[in-house]
BALUMRO-703599 format. One line per 2 residues: their letters; for each residue x, y, z of C-alpha. Coordinates in steps of 0.02 Angstrom, whole numbers, plus 50000, padded with zeros to 5 digits. Example, Ala and Ser with C-alpha at 12.3 -4.5 7.8 and 13.67 -1.06 7.14 Angstrom:
2
AS	50615 49775 50390 ~ 50684 49947 50357 $
//
This chain:
193
MG	52035 54817 43248 ~ 52128 54743 43394 $
NN	52279 54629 43389 ~ 52171 54472 43408 $
EL	52065 54517 43257 ~ 52221 54558 43156 $
VG	52302 54392 43202 ~ 52140 54303 43155 $
FF	52135 54394 42989 ~ 52313 54342 42944 $
KL	52280 54164 43002 ~ 52140 54157 42873 $
LA	52262 54218 42740 ~ 52397 54096 42798 $
NQ	52298 53945 42737 ~ 52355 53907 42560 $
RR	52185 53845 42499 ~ 52093 53998 42567 $
LE	52224 54111 42487 ~ 52201 54018 42321 $
IL	52013 54048 42335 ~ 52039 54234 42370 $
ML	52157 54250 42221 ~ 52030 54159 42113 $
LT	51892 54277 42171 ~ 51997 54427 42116 $
EG	51947 54372 41940 ~ 51759 54371 41976 $
CM	51624 54309 42093 ~ 51590 54123 42091 $
TA	51481 53986 42165 ~ 51556 53857 42283 $
NE	51542 53730 42143 ~ 51639 53842 42021 $
VA	51775 53870 42152 ~ 51787 53683 42187 $
KS	51800 53642 42002 ~ 51929 53779 41965 $
LK	52041 53729 42111 ~ 52009 53541 42095 $
MD	51945 53522 42272 ~ 51796 53438 42352 $
IS	51637 53546 42350 ~ 51613 53527 42538 $
TA	51792 53589 42570 ~ 51768 53736 42452 $
FR	51604 53782 42535 ~ 51679 53768 42710 $
YL	51821 53887 42664 ~ 51703 54008 42577 $
DQ	51584 54006 42725 ~ 51727 54036 42850 $
MA	51788 54187 42751 ~ 51610 54254 42730 $
RK	51579 54239 42919 ~ 51742 54334 42953 $
GL	51692 54473 42832 ~ 51819 54440 42692 $
LR	51683 54383 42571 ~ 51504 54429 42540 $
VI	51367 54314 42478 ~ 51262 54366 42329 $
HS	51099 54270 42325 ~ 51038 54236 42148 $
KD	50917 54119 42060 ~ 51068 54016 42003 $
GD	51128 53993 42182 ~ 51238 54087 42303 $
RF	51390 54174 42229 ~ 51538 54227 42333 $
DL	51631 54391 42304 ~ 51764 54491 42393 $
AS	51681 54596 42528 ~ 51782 54751 42489 $
EH	51911 54819 42370 ~ 52025 54829 42524 $
IM	52046 54639 42517 ~ 52101 54659 42336 $
HI	52224 54796 42389 ~ 52302 54684 42522 $
LE	52330 54547 42393 ~ 52393 54676 42267 $
EA	52517 54752 42391 ~ 52583 54578 42431 $
SV	52607 54550 42243 ~ 52697 54719 42227 $
WL	52814 54672 42368 ~ 52849 54503 42287 $
KE	52881 54588 42119 ~ 53002 54712 42198 $
SG	53094 54569 42281 ~ 53107 54480 42113 $
KF	52984 54341 42154 ~ 52843 54398 42038 $
EG	52833 54435 41851 ~ 52735 54569 41760 $
NA	52762 54717 41642 ~ 52604 54822 41645 $
VF	52614 55012 41648 ~ 52484 55112 41747 $
HY	52458 55300 41733 ~ 52351 55388 41864 $
IL	52274 55547 41792 ~ 52181 55683 41887 $
DA	52092 55762 41738 ~ 51987 55649 41626 $
KE	52025 55768 41480 ~ 52204 55700 41482 $
LP	52148 55521 41444 ~ 52199 55457 41272 $
RP	52067 55446 41137 ~ 51992 55269 41140 $
DF	51947 55159 40992 ~ 51804 55077 41091 $
VL	51698 55126 41243 ~ 51610 55014 41370 $
DM	51491 55099 41492 ~ 51472 54977 41637 $
RG	51397 55098 41765 ~ 51264 55012 41869 $
EM	51329 54837 41826 ~ 51393 54719 41961 $
CP	51500 54563 41965 ~ 51541 54484 41849 $
IP	51471 54587 41704 ~ 51602 54729 41696 $
DL	51747 54606 41712 ~ 51682 54486 41579 $
QT	51630 54621 41455 ~ 51799 54708 41471 $
KK	51898 54547 41446 ~ 51788 54500 41297 $
QL	51814 54669 41214 ~ 52002 54665 41246 $
TQ	52021 54494 41165 ~ 51932 54559 41008 $
MQ	52045 54712 40990 ~ 52202 54731 40887 $
PG	52370 54769 40971 ~ 52388 54956 41007 $
QK	52200 54990 41009 ~ 52125 55073 41163 $
LM	51967 55032 41260 ~ 51885 55155 41380 $
VV	51788 55072 41521 ~ 51674 55178 41633 $
LD	51616 55089 41791 ~ 51559 55118 41969 $
YP	51588 54947 42049 ~ 51758 54959 42140 $
IS	51792 54773 42147 ~ 51770 54758 41958 $
KE	51891 54903 41937 ~ 52021 54808 42039 $
RI	51990 54645 41944 ~ 52011 54732 41777 $
LN	52172 54814 41837 ~ 52237 54644 41898 $
YC	52197 54569 41727 ~ 52287 54712 41641 $
RK	52437 54693 41756 ~ 52444 54506 41723 $
YG	52443 54527 41533 ~ 52550 54683 41516 $
YR	52418 54810 41463 ~ 52450 54997 41476 $
VW	52313 55082 41578 ~ 52266 55264 41610 $
IT	52156 55283 41764 ~ 52050 55425 41829 $
EK	51921 55430 41968 ~ 51782 55551 42008 $
GT	51683 55509 42164 ~ 51624 55330 42144 $
EY	51651 55328 41956 ~ 51807 55256 41876 $
VL	51869 55280 41698 ~ 52001 55160 41633 $
CI	52080 55181 41462 ~ 52164 55016 41420 $
QK	52287 54992 41277 ~ 52315 54817 41211 $
PP	52501 54776 41208 ~ 52594 54735 41047 $
EE	52602 54552 41000 ~ 52752 54456 41066 $
GS	52901 54464 40951 ~ 52841 54629 40875 $
NE	52953 54784 40876 ~ 52797 54890 40896 $
RP	52794 55006 41047 ~ 52628 55060 41126 $
S	52590 55244 41093 $
//
């Protein structure tokens, strides 16, 4: 990538509305109408921004019977946004209290209370099923999620970071195993195990 392409890439990210759309898409793929409604913008404006980012390679379009859905083109886009968030957190401009443990051997993962096998599933199924299961769990319980869609892995990790979950992570090839522990309720003296 030459300097001109890099400058063009950061110009795309410099627009607040496009950045809001990218941050929204870290939570799951969406139609232009869903983006417009979530961000309270005109549908034509939302579509124009989505189309610009798709043409520049930041987003991909998933054609479905319910209409076109837009998703991040690569987990690298998620990493760029994540690294910016880490920098902001380190500089004191961002909140969060999640704990992440990267483990090389899957045998070292804690024993889960629940297991979700999401291999072969694409956006937004792994994200939604994981969030649904986590909301039904009691504080301290653990959920193991097995998946092979890298963008869903990043979305789940962002969700866990946002809500203070403890996560053990291991990867083997294109398969990811996340063991997620629900944090204690606020005001509780309980410590996650």
